[in-house]
N, CA, C and O of each residue as an XYZ file, in Angstrom:
424
protein
N     -17.632    -29.357      3.962
C     -16.715    -29.125      3.000
C     -15.438    -28.807      4.411
O     -15.487    -27.769      5.072
N     -14.468    -29.807      4.636
C     -13.492    -29.533      5.746
C     -12.513    -28.457      5.119
O     -12.175    -28.492      3.936
N     -12.068    -27.452      6.068
C     -10.904    -26.635      5.365
C      -9.583    -27.143      5.604
O      -9.184    -27.250      6.764
N      -8.822    -27.486      4.575
C      -7.742    -27.759      4.891
C      -6.554    -26.898      3.825
O      -5.736    -27.322      3.009
N      -6.902    -25.583      4.264
C      -5.953    -24.829      3.487
C      -4.674    -24.660      3.627
O      -3.876    -24.104      2.873
N      -4.503    -25.225      4.743
C      -2.773    -25.162      5.171
C      -2.037    -26.753      4.453
O      -0.850    -27.065      4.547
N      -3.070    -27.521      3.794
C      -2.276    -28.130      3.213
C      -2.082    -28.254      1.946
O      -1.387    -29.068      1.337
N      -2.843    -27.257      1.513
C      -3.052    -27.198     -0.245
C      -2.166    -25.722     -0.524
O      -2.142    -24.780      0.269
N      -1.484    -25.771     -1.793
C      -0.638    -24.599     -2.202
C      -1.877    -23.412     -2.564
O      -3.075    -23.578     -2.793
N      -1.198    -22.393     -2.519
C      -1.854    -20.894     -2.823
C      -2.378    -21.334     -4.470
O      -3.393    -20.921     -5.032
N      -1.622    -22.037     -4.874
C      -2.402    -22.019     -6.440
C      -3.508    -22.937     -6.679
O      -4.287    -22.734     -7.610
N      -3.624    -23.928     -5.902
C      -4.685    -24.962     -5.751
C      -5.928    -24.365     -5.169
O      -7.086    -24.762     -5.305
N      -5.354    -23.060     -4.316
C      -6.655    -22.677     -3.717
C      -7.356    -21.443     -4.685
O      -8.534    -21.111     -4.560
N      -6.593    -20.946     -5.479
C      -6.964    -20.024     -6.354
C      -7.587    -20.567     -7.538
O      -8.506    -19.971     -8.100
N      -7.128    -21.674     -7.943
C      -7.987    -22.466     -8.985
C      -9.139    -22.860     -8.555
O     -10.136    -22.801     -9.274
N      -9.162    -23.241     -7.528
C     -10.706    -23.769     -6.949
C     -11.496    -22.609     -6.822
O     -12.636    -22.719     -7.273
N     -11.142    -21.374     -6.257
C     -12.116    -20.196     -6.437
C     -12.621    -19.910     -7.495
O     -13.815    -19.991     -7.782
N     -11.644    -19.509     -8.235
C     -11.842    -19.164     -9.855
C     -12.377    -20.191    -10.664
O     -12.358    -19.930    -11.867
N     -12.975    -21.574    -10.258
C     -13.254    -22.286    -11.272
C     -14.267    -21.844    -12.259
O     -15.216    -21.130    -11.934
N     -14.059    -22.280    -13.490
C     -15.037    -21.918    -14.347
C     -15.099    -20.512    -14.678
O     -15.969    -20.043    -15.412
N     -13.964    -19.685    -14.011
C     -14.183    -18.204    -14.531
C     -12.724    -17.861    -15.193
O     -11.769    -18.490    -14.739
N     -12.516    -17.033    -16.097
C     -11.452    -16.803    -16.739
C     -11.395    -14.979    -16.451
O     -12.142    -14.128    -16.935
N     -10.611    -14.853    -15.806
C     -10.041    -13.243    -15.318
C      -9.141    -12.534    -16.107
O      -9.241    -11.334    -16.366
N      -8.099    -13.420    -16.559
C      -6.724    -12.718    -17.366
C      -5.757    -12.231    -16.252
O      -4.749    -11.554    -16.457
N      -6.144    -12.611    -15.200
C      -5.232    -11.719    -14.051
C      -3.916    -12.491    -14.265
O      -2.909    -11.785    -14.223
N      -3.741    -13.759    -14.477
C      -2.485    -14.458    -14.537
C      -1.712    -13.676    -15.782
O      -0.578    -13.229    -15.613
N      -2.266    -13.574    -16.780
C      -1.906    -13.076    -18.177
C      -1.228    -11.426    -17.701
O      -0.043    -11.119    -17.832
N      -2.235    -10.590    -17.181
C      -1.778     -9.496    -16.915
C      -0.770     -9.376    -15.831
O      -0.002     -8.415    -15.809
N      -0.735    -10.454    -14.794
C       0.817    -10.205    -14.039
C       1.884    -10.750    -14.674
O       3.021    -10.414    -14.341
N       1.734    -11.372    -15.353
C       3.134    -11.427    -16.465
C       3.714    -10.637    -17.232
O       4.915    -10.396    -17.345
N       2.612    -10.126    -17.900
C       2.933     -8.777    -18.578
C       3.491     -7.358    -17.949
O       4.266     -6.543    -18.450
N       2.927     -7.353    -16.877
C       3.694     -6.300    -15.749
C       4.920     -6.943    -15.466
O       5.968     -6.327    -15.657
N       4.926     -8.017    -15.068
C       6.320     -8.660    -14.554
C       7.442     -8.593    -15.541
O       8.595     -8.447    -15.137
N       7.117     -8.709    -17.028
C       7.785     -8.749    -18.357
C       8.389     -6.936    -18.374
O       9.537     -6.492    -18.404
N       7.270     -6.351    -18.344
C       7.552     -4.780    -18.618
C       7.611     -3.992    -17.493
O       7.148     -2.852    -17.508
N       8.104     -4.449    -16.563
C       8.586     -3.823    -15.244
C       9.056     -2.315    -15.383
O       8.455     -1.284    -15.080
N      10.101     -2.470    -15.841
C      10.850     -1.550    -16.130
C      10.478     -0.149    -16.935
O      10.789      0.945    -16.464
N       9.768     -0.296    -18.219
C       9.162      0.534    -18.653
C       7.643      1.139    -18.225
O       7.160      2.219    -18.565
N       7.196      0.357    -17.585
C       5.914      0.671    -16.901
C       6.029      1.520    -15.623
O       5.110      2.226    -15.209
N       7.128      1.407    -15.081
C       7.647      1.850    -13.960
C       7.950      3.523    -14.380
O       7.415      4.490    -13.839
N       8.822      3.554    -15.345
C       9.199      4.608    -16.286
C       8.055      5.484    -16.256
O       7.948      6.561    -15.669
N       7.085      4.781    -17.080
C       5.808      5.672    -17.761
C       4.940      5.956    -16.724
O       3.958      6.622    -17.050
N       5.052      5.568    -15.328
C       4.336      5.935    -14.133
C       4.987      7.326    -13.682
O       4.373      8.393    -13.646
N       6.287      7.145    -13.356
C       7.247      8.412    -13.247
C       6.834      9.555    -14.418
O       6.483     10.593    -13.857
N       6.794      9.628    -15.494
C       6.515     10.401    -16.577
C       5.402     10.784    -16.426
O       5.266     12.004    -16.518
N       4.389     10.115    -16.194
C       3.194     10.489    -15.765
C       2.896     11.748    -14.424
O       2.131     12.711    -14.363
N       3.737     11.271    -13.626
C       3.586     12.041    -12.499
C       4.436     13.574    -12.665
O       4.294     14.533    -11.905
N       5.431     13.506    -13.982
C       5.933     14.339    -13.931
C       5.375     15.400    -14.794
O       5.621     16.592    -14.615
N       4.466     14.851    -15.921
C       3.517     15.422    -17.057
C       2.186     15.998    -15.868
O       1.833     17.144    -16.148
N       1.659     15.569    -15.002
C       1.012     16.034    -14.213
C       1.249     17.088    -13.129
O       0.452     17.866    -12.605
N       2.386     16.928    -12.962
C       3.104     18.170    -11.890
C       3.206     19.675    -12.779
O       2.915     20.818    -12.426
N       3.791     19.102    -14.184
C       4.007     20.218    -15.030
C       2.641     21.267    -15.633
O       2.624     22.431    -16.034
N       1.654     20.305    -15.481
C       0.274     20.773    -15.837
C      -0.145     21.586    -14.994
O      -0.731     22.648    -15.204
N       0.170     21.067    -13.919
C      -0.526     21.947    -12.687
C       0.205     23.292    -12.668
O      -0.314     24.406    -12.609
N       1.521     22.980    -12.729
C       2.378     24.388    -12.844
C       1.934     25.441    -13.576
O       1.890     26.615    -13.207
N       1.510     24.855    -14.933
C       1.496     26.206    -15.925
C      -0.304     26.201    -15.821
O      -0.908     26.996    -16.542
N      -0.910     25.485    -15.108
C      -2.315     25.737    -15.170
C      -2.975     25.482    -16.167
O      -3.886     26.224    -16.534
N      -2.587     24.208    -16.896
C      -3.135     23.820    -18.038
C      -3.938     22.488    -17.617
O      -3.800     21.939    -16.524
N      -4.823     22.035    -18.675
C      -5.617     20.841    -18.249
C      -5.211     19.805    -19.349
O      -4.484     20.050    -20.312
N      -5.814     18.575    -19.043
C      -5.298     17.711    -20.100
C      -5.602     17.910    -21.736
O      -4.875     17.656    -22.696
N      -7.225     18.572    -21.674
C      -7.263     18.675    -22.902
C      -6.724     19.943    -23.683
O      -6.792     19.906    -24.912
N      -6.221     21.002    -23.098
C      -5.429     21.843    -23.904
C      -3.942     21.515    -23.833
O      -3.202     22.310    -24.412
N      -3.294     20.303    -23.119
C      -2.469     19.787    -23.629
C      -2.656     18.883    -25.021
O      -2.089     19.149    -26.081
N      -3.388     17.981    -24.847
C      -3.778     17.281    -26.155
C      -3.669     18.165    -27.431
O      -2.913     17.975    -28.383
N      -4.482     19.070    -27.280
C      -4.525     20.229    -28.401
C      -3.152     20.608    -28.774
O      -2.731     20.498    -29.926
N      -2.417     21.083    -27.728
C      -1.101     21.649    -28.112
C      -0.278     20.547    -28.502
O       0.711     21.009    -29.071
N      -0.229     19.034    -28.445
C       0.735     18.232    -28.969
C      -0.215     17.304    -30.095
O       0.261     16.372    -30.742
N      -1.221     17.623    -30.158
C      -1.910     17.230    -31.747
C      -2.419     15.682    -31.182
O      -2.411     15.000    -32.207
N      -2.735     15.049    -30.360
C      -3.197     13.801    -29.924
C      -4.583     14.114    -29.282
O      -4.890     15.282    -29.042
N      -5.484     12.997    -28.982
C      -6.730     13.241    -28.572
C      -6.469     13.169    -26.912
O      -5.517     12.634    -26.344
N      -7.441     13.771    -26.402
C      -7.577     13.849    -24.842
C      -7.517     12.416    -24.319
O      -6.883     12.238    -23.278
N      -8.049     11.460    -24.864
C      -8.195     10.087    -24.751
C      -6.600      9.311    -24.490
O      -6.315      8.366    -23.754
N      -5.796     10.071    -25.343
C      -4.291      9.609    -25.394
C      -3.820     10.441    -24.056
O      -3.229      9.796    -23.190
N      -3.993     11.481    -23.901
C      -3.336     12.339    -22.713
C      -3.640     11.264    -21.293
O      -2.844     10.829    -20.460
N      -5.189     11.060    -21.440
C      -5.676     10.191    -20.300
C      -4.817      9.013    -19.928
O      -4.326      8.840    -18.813
N      -4.700      8.328    -20.827
C      -3.978      7.129    -20.782
C      -2.516      7.506    -20.088
O      -2.091      6.931    -19.085
N      -1.782      8.625    -20.825
C      -0.463      8.882    -20.542
C      -0.610      9.177    -19.036
O       0.001      8.477    -18.228
N      -1.353     10.131    -18.658
C      -1.046     10.511    -17.244
C      -1.748      9.308    -16.136
O      -2.011      9.602    -14.970
N      -1.946      8.197    -16.606
C      -2.204      6.715    -16.020
C      -1.135      6.322    -15.759
O      -0.910      5.749    -14.693
N      -0.171      6.548    -16.718
C       0.898      5.803    -16.561
C       1.301      4.397    -17.369
O       2.305      3.693    -17.265
N       0.169      4.275    -18.180
C      -0.103      3.046    -19.152
C       0.317      3.196    -20.534
O       0.231      2.279    -21.352
N       0.784      4.388    -20.803
C       1.116      4.511    -22.430
C       2.922      4.526    -22.735
O       3.797      5.198    -22.190
N       2.989      3.728    -23.580
C       4.236      3.571    -24.099
C       4.649      4.625    -25.132
O       4.510      4.485    -26.348
N       5.207      5.770    -24.474
C       5.603      6.961    -25.400
C       6.348      7.020    -26.578
O       7.475      6.602    -26.314
N       6.252      7.360    -27.837
C       7.170      7.528    -28.750
C       8.048      8.535    -28.382
O       7.861      9.179    -27.350
N       9.239      8.792    -29.316
C      10.106      9.643    -29.093
C       9.475     11.339    -29.759
O       9.824     12.441    -29.338
N       8.647     11.102    -30.696
C       7.681     12.519    -31.301
C       6.854     12.858    -29.945
O       6.809     14.056    -29.664
N       6.309     12.114    -29.221
C       5.438     12.605    -28.223
C       6.434     13.073    -26.918
O       6.122     14.036    -26.218
N       7.651     12.286    -26.680
C       8.232     12.916    -25.836
C       8.867     14.085    -25.916
O       9.007     14.832    -24.947
N       9.342     14.350    -27.202
C       9.978     15.862    -27.697
C       8.508     16.848    -27.604
O       8.659     17.870    -26.934
N       7.436     16.688    -28.067
C       6.426     17.508    -27.975
C       5.858     17.832    -26.466
O       5.212     18.861    -26.268
N       6.140     16.877    -25.397
C       5.758     16.886    -24.305
C       6.797     18.031    -23.607
O       6.503     18.965    -22.861
N       7.940     17.669    -24.055
C       9.238     18.499    -23.192
C       8.947     19.990    -23.751
O       8.990     20.981    -23.022
N       8.617     20.033    -25.257
C       8.598     21.473    -25.661
C       7.390     22.426    -25.190
O       7.536     23.624    -24.948
N       6.397     21.850    -25.112
C       4.866     22.139    -24.724
C       5.124     22.258    -23.309
O       4.619     23.361    -23.099
N       5.512     21.915    -22.346
C       5.639     22.059    -20.839
C       6.878     22.436    -20.392
O       7.066     22.848    -19.248
N       7.888     22.300    -21.369
C       8.951     22.976    -20.777
C       9.652     22.246    -19.532
O       9.982     22.784    -18.475
N       9.818     20.784    -19.923
C      10.328     19.664    -18.915
C      11.709     18.925    -19.538
O      12.175     19.239    -20.634
N      12.075     18.272    -18.984
C      12.948     17.071    -19.435
C      12.163     15.919    -19.040
O      11.594     15.809    -17.954
N      12.160     15.021    -20.027
C      11.551     13.862    -19.552
C      12.917     12.782    -20.275
O      12.840     11.586    -19.994
N      13.578     13.040    -20.774
C      14.317     11.853    -21.561
C      15.756     12.910    -21.684
O      15.864     14.040    -22.160
N      16.713     12.048    -21.071
C      18.459     12.867    -20.946
C      19.020     11.769    -21.820
O      18.746     10.582    -21.648
N      19.725     12.173    -22.654
C      20.749     11.488    -23.237
C      22.067     12.299    -23.343
O      22.285     13.416    -23.811
N      22.762     11.511    -22.842
C      24.400     11.983    -22.511
C      25.208     11.832    -23.717
O      25.297     10.712    -24.219
N      25.812     12.836    -24.246
C      27.044     12.864    -25.150
C      28.099     12.023    -24.647
O      28.698     12.260    -23.598
N      28.329     11.019    -25.415
C      29.530     10.318    -24.769
C      30.863     10.567    -25.393
O      31.871     10.037    -24.927
């Protein structure tokens, strides 16, 4: 087979390489692109929570118990992949004594 990658598009090359395989990468990429803003914010919150846990000498299991969620939920939260509710944000702020969400009075 002659290498003619310079004349083919990246999409054609990817299609050929993944022939017969369904990886879902395209759907995941579209999802990340469409949800970029909240995913970025979620990751920043995760870093903030991890820093607060460290400062308080708490572990994820203790935090889960304190805010009445499962340790698995906290694991997702600190990986930056969880879409948080206002209830969870309020509980995190109270237990960790941090500000996550700032609402200004107009």
